[in-house]
C-alpha positions in Angstrom: -59.3 107.8 16.3 -60.8 107.3 19.8 -61.3 110.5 21.7 -59.1 111.0 24.8 -61.1 111.5 28.0 -60.0 113.6 30.9 -60.4 113.0 34.6 -61.2 116.4 36.3 -60.4 116.6 40.0 -62.2 119.4 41.9 -61.5 119.6 45.7 -64.1 121.4 47.6 -64.5 122.5 51.2 -67.1 125.0 52.4 -68.1 127.0 49.3 -71.2 125.5 47.8 -72.0 128.6 45.7 -68.6 128.5 44.1 -68.9 124.7 43.6 -72.3 125.1 42.0 -71.0 127.5 39.3 -67.8 125.5 38.9 -69.7 122.3 38.2 -72.3 123.9 35.9 -69.5 125.4 33.8 -67.5 122.2 33.7 -70.5 120.0 32.7 -72.2 122.3 30.3 -68.9 123.5 28.8 -67.4 120.0 27.9 -67.7 118.5 24.5 -67.5 114.9 25.6 -68.4 113.0 28.8 -65.3 113.3 30.9 -64.9 112.0 34.4 -65.6 114.7 37.0 -64.5 113.9 40.5 -65.6 116.2 43.3 -63.5 115.6 46.4 -65.6 116.7 49.4 -63.0 117.5 52.0 -65.5 117.4 54.9 -68.7 119.4 55.3 -70.7 117.0 53.0 -74.0 118.3 54.3 -73.1 121.9 53.5 -72.5 120.8 49.9 -75.2 118.1 49.6 -77.7 120.1 47.7 -75.2 121.1 45.0 -73.8 117.5 44.8 -77.2 116.0 44.4 -78.0 118.6 41.7 -75.2 117.3 39.5 -75.1 113.7 40.8 -75.7 112.1 37.4 -72.7 113.8 35.9 -70.1 113.6 38.6 -68.2 111.1 40.8 -68.4 112.1 44.5 -65.4 111.2 46.7 -66.7 111.9 50.2 -63.8 112.1 52.6 -66.2 112.5 55.6 -63.7 114.6 57.5 -61.4 117.4 56.6 -58.0 116.0 55.5 -56.6 119.1 53.8 -56.3 120.3 50.2 -53.1 118.3 49.5 -54.3 114.9 50.6 -57.7 115.5 49.2 -56.3 116.4 45.8 -54.0 113.3 45.9 -56.9 111.0 46.7 -58.9 112.6 43.9 -56.1 111.8 41.4 -55.8 108.2 42.7 -59.5 107.8 41.7 -59.0 109.1 38.2 -60.0 106.6 35.5 -58.1 108.3 32.7 -54.4 109.1 32.4 -55.0 112.8 31.5 -56.0 114.7 34.6 -57.1 118.3 35.2 -56.9 119.7 38.7 -59.1 122.7 39.3 -60.1 124.6 42.4 -63.8 125.2 43.1 -63.4 129.0 42.7 -62.7 128.6 39.0 -65.2 128.8 36.1 -64.6 126.6 33.1 -64.6 128.1 29.6 -66.8 126.7 26.8 -65.1 123.8 25.0 -62.4 123.5 27.7 -61.7 119.8 27.1 -61.3 120.3 23.3 -58.9 123.2 23.8 -56.8 121.4 26.4 -56.5 118.2 24.4 -55.3 120.4 21.5 -52.6 121.8 23.8 -51.5 118.5 25.4 -47.8 117.5 25.1 -46.2 114.6 26.8 -43.6 115.2 29.5 -45.4 118.5 30.3 -47.4 120.3 32.9 -49.9 122.6 31.1 -51.5 125.6 32.7 -54.5 127.1 30.9 -54.4 130.9 31.3 -56.8 132.7 33.7 -59.0 135.8 33.8 -59.1 137.4 37.3 -61.1 140.4 38.5 -58.1 142.0 40.4 -54.4 142.6 39.6 -52.4 139.4 39.9 -48.7 138.5 40.6 -48.9 136.5 37.4 -48.3 138.9 34.5 -49.8 136.4 32.0 -53.3 136.6 33.5 -55.9 138.7 31.9 -57.4 141.2 34.3 -61.0 141.9 33.7 -63.7 142.1 36.4 -66.6 139.9 35.2 -67.9 139.5 38.7 -66.8 138.5 42.2 -70.1 136.8 43.3 -70.8 133.4 41.9 -74.5 133.8 42.5 -74.8 136.7 40.0 -72.0 135.6 37.7 -73.2 135.6 34.0 -71.8 132.3 32.6 -73.0 132.9 29.1 -71.5 136.4 29.0 -68.2 135.0 30.2 -68.2 132.3 27.5 -68.9 135.0 24.9 -66.2 137.3 26.2 -63.7 134.5 26.7 -64.3 133.2 23.2 -63.8 136.7 21.6 -60.6 137.5 23.5 -58.5 134.4 23.1 -54.9 135.3 22.4 -54.6 132.4 20.1 -53.4 128.8 20.1 -50.0 129.5 21.8 -48.1 127.4 24.3 -45.2 129.1 26.0 -42.8 128.3 28.8 -44.6 130.4 31.4 -46.8 127.8 33.1 -46.6 126.8 36.8 -50.0 128.1 37.9 -53.3 126.3 38.5 -55.3 124.8 37.0 -53.0 121.9 36.1 -53.4 119.6 33.0 -51.0 116.7 32.8 -50.6 112.9 32.8 -51.7 111.1 36.0 -48.6 108.9 35.6 -46.3 112.0 35.6 -48.2 113.4 38.6 -47.6 110.3 40.6 -44.0 110.1 39.4 -43.2 113.3 41.2 -45.2 112.3 44.3 -48.2 114.6 43.8 -48.9 117.3 46.4 -46.8 117.1 49.5 -49.4 116.4 52.2 -47.1 118.0 54.9 -48.2 121.5 53.8 -51.0 121.5 56.3 -52.8 124.6 55.0 -52.0 123.8 51.3 -50.2 127.1 50.8 -46.9 126.9 48.9 -47.6 123.3 48.1 -48.2 124.3 44.5 -44.7 126.0 44.3 -43.3 122.8 45.8 -45.1 120.7 43.2 -44.0 122.9 40.3 -40.4 122.8 41.6 -40.5 119.0 41.7 -41.8 118.9 38.1 -39.1 121.2 36.9 -36.4 119.1 38.6 -37.9 116.0 36.9 -37.4 117.7 33.5 -41.0 118.5 32.6 -41.9 121.4 30.3 -43.9 124.0 32.2 -46.2 125.3 29.6 -49.1 127.9 29.4 -51.8 127.7 26.8 -53.9 130.6 25.6 -56.3 128.4 23.7 -58.8 128.9 26.6 -59.0 130.9 29.8 -60.5 129.9 33.1 -62.2 132.6 35.2 -60.9 132.7 38.8 -62.6 134.4 41.7 -59.2 134.7 43.3 -60.0 133.1 46.7 -62.9 135.3 47.6 -63.6 133.0 50.5 -60.2 133.2 52.1 -59.6 135.8 54.8 -56.5 138.0 54.1 -54.8 137.6 57.5 -55.5 133.9 57.6 -54.1 133.5 54.1 -51.0 135.4 55.1 -50.3 133.3 58.1 -50.8 130.1 56.0 -48.3 131.4 53.5 -45.7 132.0 56.2 -46.2 128.5 57.6 -45.9 127.0 54.1 -42.7 128.9 53.3 -41.2 127.8 56.6 -42.0 124.2 55.9 -40.5 124.5 52.4 -37.3 125.8 53.9 -37.2 122.9 56.4 -37.7 120.4 53.6 -35.4 121.9 50.9 -32.9 123.7 53.0 -33.9 127.1 51.6 -37.0 129.0 50.6 -38.6 128.3 47.3 -38.4 131.5 45.1 -40.5 132.6 42.2 -39.3 134.0 38.9 -42.0 136.6 37.9 -40.9 136.6 34.3 -41.6 132.9 33.5 -43.1 131.7 36.8 -40.4 129.0 37.3 -39.4 128.1 40.8 -36.0 127.9 42.2 -34.2 127.5 45.6 -32.5 130.6 47.1 
């Protein structure tokens, strides 16, 4: 049986240190030669050294100017060669064997979220909280792989998805319209996307076969993030007629 390949979409902006670790873990952690698309959302020169370092293993989509996370992600998906896509932010670290574990978890008509390990308490009760580092320059990738491998909860898929990273079919992604590019700062666009997937009848699953490490937006200023969230929620209300709400028990989204 022919192996299924995955197209990985990694949008990046102004965090070359995060991108370096993200790409190293993605490339060294895969068990087959997947397509890895790095969407450079402006600031190419800032990321040039890292991009050249991994040039033989990645496809570079240079947008030349900043178009925003949502449009950048959509353009990355459009360039995917394979129907199975994985959308990952550059502040994530891939576990060892990530592609093998995700393929084992894949189900059609589903959006699958691999679980995450974060250094600080999270709004998502499913995340494992363990401080393995907050600085990508000193992060011990081999130690993370050893710890992550030892602490897997097991091959369980449950209806508590609706968080990034996102593993699904490109066809399904396009069927719901992808990210809404009108969320200018990108905030709340993920809630909007998950809501659309739910309304389309997709299963919103979480897999514990592997865990991605997440630096939890170490590069985002707290006040700037708060203002972006406010703007995002106001646009969602304008679009849907009410705010998008979050169920903390199963992470599903609903309209108030």
